[in-house]
C-alpha positions in Angstrom: -59.1 121.5 -50.1 -58.8 123.4 -46.8 -55.5 125.1 -46.3 -53.7 124.5 -42.9 -53.6 127.4 -40.5 -50.2 126.2 -39.3 -47.5 128.6 -40.5 -44.8 127.2 -42.7 -41.2 126.8 -41.4 -40.1 129.6 -43.7 -42.6 131.9 -42.0 -41.6 130.8 -38.5 -37.9 131.4 -39.3 -38.6 134.8 -40.6 -40.8 135.8 -37.7 -38.2 134.6 -35.1 -35.3 136.3 -36.8 -37.2 139.5 -37.4 -38.2 139.6 -33.7 -34.5 139.4 -32.5 -33.3 141.8 -35.2 -35.9 144.3 -34.0 -33.8 144.5 -30.8 -30.6 144.8 -32.7 -29.5 141.2 -32.3 -28.9 138.7 -35.1 -29.9 135.3 -33.6 -27.4 133.5 -35.8 -24.5 135.5 -34.3 -25.4 134.5 -30.7 -27.4 131.2 -30.9 -26.0 129.9 -27.6 -26.4 133.2 -25.6 -30.0 133.4 -26.8 -30.6 129.8 -25.9 -31.9 128.8 -29.4 -32.6 125.2 -29.8 -30.7 123.3 -32.5 -33.9 122.9 -34.6 -34.7 126.6 -34.4 -31.2 127.6 -35.3 -31.1 125.2 -38.3 -34.5 126.5 -39.5 -33.3 130.1 -39.3 -30.0 129.2 -41.1 -31.8 127.4 -43.9 -34.3 130.2 -44.6 -31.8 133.1 -44.4 -30.5 133.8 -48.0 -27.2 135.2 -47.0 -26.5 132.2 -44.7 -27.6 129.8 -47.4 -25.0 131.3 -49.8 -22.3 131.0 -47.2 -23.2 127.4 -46.5 -23.0 126.7 -50.2 -19.5 128.2 -50.4 -18.5 126.0 -47.5 -19.7 122.9 -49.4 -17.7 124.0 -52.4 -14.5 124.2 -50.3 -15.0 120.7 -49.0 -12.4 118.4 -50.6 -15.0 115.7 -51.1 -16.9 118.2 -53.3 -13.9 119.6 -55.2 -13.0 116.2 -56.7 -16.1 116.5 -58.8 -15.4 120.1 -60.0 -13.5 121.2 -63.1 -9.9 122.4 -62.7 -10.2 126.2 -61.9 -7.1 126.7 -64.1 -8.9 125.3 -67.1 -10.2 127.5 -69.8 -14.0 127.2 -69.4 -14.9 129.6 -72.2 -17.1 128.0 -74.9 -15.2 126.8 -77.9 -15.3 128.9 -81.0 -17.7 127.7 -83.6 -16.1 126.5 -86.8 -16.5 128.7 -89.8 -19.6 127.8 -91.8 -18.8 125.5 -94.8 -20.1 126.2 -98.2 -22.5 123.6 -99.6 -20.7 121.0 -101.7 -22.7 122.2 -104.8 -21.2 125.7 -104.5 -17.6 124.3 -104.1 -18.0 122.2 -107.2 -19.4 125.1 -109.2 -16.5 127.3 -108.1 -14.0 124.6 -109.1 -15.6 124.2 -112.5 -15.7 128.0 -113.1 -12.0 128.3 -112.2 -11.0 125.4 -114.4 -13.1 126.9 -117.3 -11.5 130.3 -116.9 -8.0 128.7 -116.9 -8.5 126.6 -120.1 -10.2 129.5 -121.8 -7.2 131.7 -121.1 -4.8 129.2 -122.8 -7.0 128.8 -125.9 -9.3 126.0 -124.9 -9.3 122.4 -123.7 -6.0 120.7 -124.5 -4.4 123.9 -125.9 -1.1 125.5 -125.0 -0.3 128.9 -126.5 -3.1 128.4 -129.0 -1.9 125.0 -130.2 -3.1 121.5 -129.4 -0.8 119.8 -126.9 -1.3 116.1 -126.0 0.3 116.5 -122.5 -1.9 119.5 -121.7 -5.0 117.6 -123.0 -4.2 114.8 -120.6 -3.7 117.2 -117.7 -7.0 119.0 -118.5 -8.7 115.6 -118.8 -7.5 114.6 -115.3 -8.8 117.8 -113.9 -12.1 117.4 -115.7 -12.6 113.9 -114.3 -11.7 115.1 -110.8 -14.4 117.8 -110.9 -16.8 115.0 -112.1 -15.8 112.9 -109.1 -16.7 115.7 -106.8 -20.2 115.7 -108.3 -20.3 111.9 -107.9 -19.5 112.4 -104.2 -22.6 114.5 -103.9 -24.9 112.0 -105.7 -23.4 109.1 -103.8 -24.5 110.7 -100.5 -28.1 110.8 -101.8 -28.3 107.2 -103.1 -28.5 103.8 -101.3 -25.2 101.9 -101.1 -26.1 99.3 -103.7 -28.2 99.9 -106.9 -28.4 97.7 -109.9 -26.6 99.1 -112.9 -28.9 98.5 -115.8 -32.3 97.4 -116.9 -32.5 93.6 -117.2 -35.4 93.4 -119.6 -37.3 95.3 -122.3 -41.0 95.7 -122.1 -41.5 93.1 -124.8 -39.5 90.4 -123.1 -41.6 90.7 -120.0 -44.6 89.3 -121.8 -45.0 85.8 -120.3 -42.1 86.4 -117.9 -42.1 84.9 -114.4 -43.0 86.8 -111.3 -39.4 86.7 -110.3 -38.3 88.3 -113.6 -40.9 91.0 -113.2 -39.8 91.8 -109.6 -36.2 92.0 -110.8 -37.2 94.3 -113.6 -39.2 96.6 -111.2 -36.2 96.8 -108.9 -34.0 97.9 -111.9 -36.5 100.4 -113.1 -37.0 101.9 -109.6 -33.2 102.2 -109.3 -33.1 104.0 -112.7 -35.8 106.4 -111.6 -34.0 107.2 -108.3 -30.6 107.6 -110.0 -32.1 109.9 -112.6 -33.9 112.1 -110.1 -30.8 112.5 -108.0 -28.8 113.4 -111.1 -31.3 116.0 -112.3 -31.6 117.5 -108.8 -27.8 117.7 -108.5 -27.5 119.4 -111.9 -30.2 121.9 -110.9 -28.3 122.8 -107.7 -24.9 123.1 -109.4 -25.6 124.9 -112.7 -29.4 125.1 -113.0 -31.3 123.3 -115.8 -32.2 124.7 -119.2 -35.7 126.2 -119.4 -38.1 124.6 -121.9 -38.6 126.3 -125.3 -42.0 125.1 -126.6 -42.2 127.9 -129.2 -38.9 127.0 -130.8 -39.6 123.3 -130.6 -43.1 123.9 -132.2 -41.6 125.7 -135.1 -39.0 123.0 -135.6 -41.9 120.5 -135.5 -43.8 122.4 -138.2 -40.7 122.5 -140.5 -40.3 118.8 -140.0 -43.9 118.2 -141.0 -43.3 120.1 -144.3 -40.2 118.0 -145.0 -41.9 114.7 -144.2 -44.7 115.6 -146.7 -42.2 115.8 -149.6 -42.4 113.2 -152.4 -41.2 110.0 -150.6 -41.1 108.2 -153.9 -38.0 110.1 -154.8 -35.1 107.9 -153.4 -33.1 111.1 -152.7 -35.8 112.9 -150.9 -34.7 113.7 -147.3 -38.3 113.0 -146.1 -38.2 109.3 -147.2 -39.1 107.0 -144.3 -39.7 110.0 -142.1 -42.9 111.2 -140.6 -44.1 114.3 -138.7 -43.8 114.3 -135.0 -46.9 114.2 -132.8 -47.5 116.9 -130.3 -46.7 114.5 -127.5 -43.3 113.6 -129.1 -42.5 117.3 -129.5 -43.2 117.8 -125.8 -40.8 114.9 -125.0 -38.1 116.7 -127.0 -38.8 119.9 -125.1 -38.4 117.8 -121.9 -35.1 116.4 -123.1 -33.8 120.0 -123.6 -34.4 120.7 -119.9 -32.1 117.9 -118.9 -29.1 119.9 -120.0 -27.4 122.7 -118.0 -29.0 126.2 -117.9 -25.8 127.7 -119.5 -26.3 125.6 -122.6 -29.8 126.9 -123.3 -28.6 129.6 -125.8 -26.8 126.9 -127.8 -29.8 124.6 -127.6 -32.2 127.2 -128.7 -29.8 128.3 -131.5 -29.5 124.9 -133.0 -33.2 124.1 -132.6 -34.1 127.3 -134.5 -32.4 125.8 -137.6 -33.6 122.2 -137.1 -36.3 120.0 -138.6 -37.9 117.7 -136.1 -39.0 114.4 -137.5 -39.4 110.7 -136.7 -38.1 107.7 -138.6 -36.7 104.2 -138.3 -33.6 105.3 -136.5 -32.8 108.3 -134.3 -30.1 110.7 -135.6 -28.9 114.3 -135.6 -27.8 115.4 -139.1 -26.0 118.7 -139.3 -27.0 120.6 -142.5 -28.9 117.5 -143.6 -32.0 119.3 -144.8 -32.3 120.6 -148.4 -31.9 124.2 -147.3 -28.8 123.4 -145.3 -30.6 123.3 -141.9 -30.3 120.4 -139.5 -32.4 117.3 -139.0 -33.1 115.9 -135.6 -34.9 112.6 -135.9 -36.7 110.8 -133.1 -36.8 107.1 -133.6 -40.2 105.8 -134.4 -39.3 102.6 -132.6 -39.4 104.2 -129.1 -38.1 101.1 -127.4 -34.9 101.1 -129.4 -33.1 102.9 -126.6 -35.6 102.2 -123.8 -37.6 105.5 -123.9 -38.0 108.5 -126.2 -36.7 111.1 -123.9 -33.3 109.4 -123.3 -33.1 108.9 -127.1 -33.6 112.6 -127.6 -31.1 113.5 -124.8 -28.6 111.4 -126.8 -29.3 113.1 -130.1 -29.4 116.6 -128.7 -26.0 115.7 -127.2 -24.7 115.3 -130.8 -25.9 118.8 -131.7 -24.0 120.2 -128.7 -20.8 118.7 -130.0 -21.1 121.4 -132.7 -21.9 124.1 -130.2 -20.1 123.8 -126.9 -16.4 124.8 -127.1 -14.1 122.3 -125.5 -16.7 119.5 -125.4 -15.5 117.6 -128.5 -11.8 118.1 -127.6 -12.4 116.6 -124.2 -14.4 113.7 -125.7 -11.6 113.0 -128.1 -9.1 113.0 -125.2 -11.2 110.6 -123.2 -11.8 108.4 -126.2 -8.0 108.1 -126.7 -7.5 107.3 -123.0 -10.0 104.4 -123.1 -8.9 103.1 -126.5 -5.1 103.3 -125.8 -2.2 103.8 -128.1 -3.4 101.6 -131.0 -6.2 103.7 -132.5 -6.7 101.6 -135.7 -10.3 102.1 -136.8 -12.6 99.5 -138.5 -15.6 100.7 -140.4 -19.0 99.4 -139.1 -22.5 100.6 -138.4 -22.2 103.8 -140.4 -19.1 104.8 -138.5 -15.8 103.4 -137.3 -14.8 101.5 -134.2 -11.3 100.9 -132.6 -9.8 97.6 -133.5 -8.4 97.2 -130.0 -9.4 98.8 -126.7 -7.0 99.3 -123.7 -9.7 100.2 -121.1 -12.9 98.5 -122.2 -16.2 100.2 -121.7 -19.6 98.6 -121.0 -20.8 99.0 -124.5 -18.5 99.2 -127.5 -20.9 101.6 -129.2 -19.6 104.4 -126.9 -16.3 104.2 -128.8 -17.8 104.7 -132.2 -16.3 107.6 -134.3 -17.6 109.4 -137.4 -14.8 110.3 -139.8 -17.0 112.3 -142.0 -18.6 114.5 -139.3 -16.6 116.9 -137.3 -17.5 119.1 -134.4 -15.8 122.2 -133.0 -12.0 122.3 -133.8 -12.5 119.9 -136.7 -12.4 116.8 -134.4 -14.5 113.8 -135.6 -17.7 113.2 -133.7 -17.9 110.3 -131.3 -20.5 108.5 -129.2 -18.8 108.9 -125.8 -20.5 112.1 -124.6 -23.9 111.2 -126.1 -24.1 107.7 -124.5 -22.9 109.0 -121.2 -25.4 111.8 -121.2 -28.1 109.3 -122.2 -27.3 107.3 -119.1 -27.0 110.2 -116.6 -29.6 112.7 -117.9 -31.8 110.5 -120.0 -32.7 107.2 -118.3 -30.8 106.8 -115.0 -29.7 103.4 -116.3 -26.0 102.5 -116.5 -25.9 100.8 -119.9 -22.8 102.6 -121.0 -21.0 104.3 -118.1 -18.7 103.0 -115.4 -17.6 105.4 -112.5 -14.8 107.1 -114.4 -16.9 107.4 -117.6 -19.6 109.0 -115.5 -17.2 111.4 -113.8 -16.0 112.5 -117.3 -19.6 113.3 -118.3 -20.3 115.2 -115.1 -17.1 117.2 -115.5 -18.1 118.1 -119.0 -21.6 119.1 -118.2 -20.7 121.6 -115.4 -17.4 122.9 -116.9 -18.1 123.6 -120.5 -20.5 126.3 -121.8 -21.1 128.3 -125.0 
């Protein structure tokens, strides 16, 4: 491309102006005297920076322009940035810590001046549930608006099932997996999760193997109908341990150090059930009994924590009483006792089961509320047992109580 030899208007304007200025005359001050044409004058005005600035000021003073300008009396300074907000996980953690410190100072959950007080227990329960609802608000933000509550079919019942039934089942299981992952991620952010303890679990597995090999022909032998755990099952128990809060790990390791791990017809945790006074944690050999082995172990490990975590069994007792109502008549059934009437029904009556002969901390009979709730939230992601308030109670317990 050949550049034109014709000077640009900017260069012409500068040349003309410089020529006049050289004789001490500014051409823009005397355009008529110098006989400048309108075109030359406008060209010099346009390309003279000072004149351009003055022309711009004139345009700003024009009323037609000012109607589009902000009020000069207005404060045009940028607004102050709002103070940074703490992540919701931090706020919930701080609320739980403060609540825990407060109940510890008064002697524990439901205690006033070192003595149980029903009114204080109700107040503490309300606060515990409120903390749990704050956790639910976090998980709700991470979940779709609508998720199915429970698994519709077991693996066996899907044999020969229609395609529609299989699609429904897959949707339920996908919902479970998502709900479980969100729950575990949320627990990790608020309290951290317990580290695995393969060495301790392995020793408990070895002790269980020895117990299972005892003479099963003796009707009183603790090993009757029990078998040793496989390595895979022991790993599943170790995984179940990591579903609990990090602060609970010392209690988890402490109780596993005195436990025999076995497998039998029905899962259970038996405190001091071994011949030497140690505990027995039995994984159900029918792994489909509760849907999957890990959530079964989350459930049974929860029973062991009722003996270890101060305040947990007292809170469970208070929540059981709230759901059962004033008539707490118990009827023996299924190795335990169930309320004859229920004021606020739960999804599965098994959650309201009590054990008169087994007491946790503070001498309070064990129940199935914490364990079934933990099984839902930390074990499977299903909602076989928990409704929203029940879930809030479990969340409040998990992040508030500690050894």
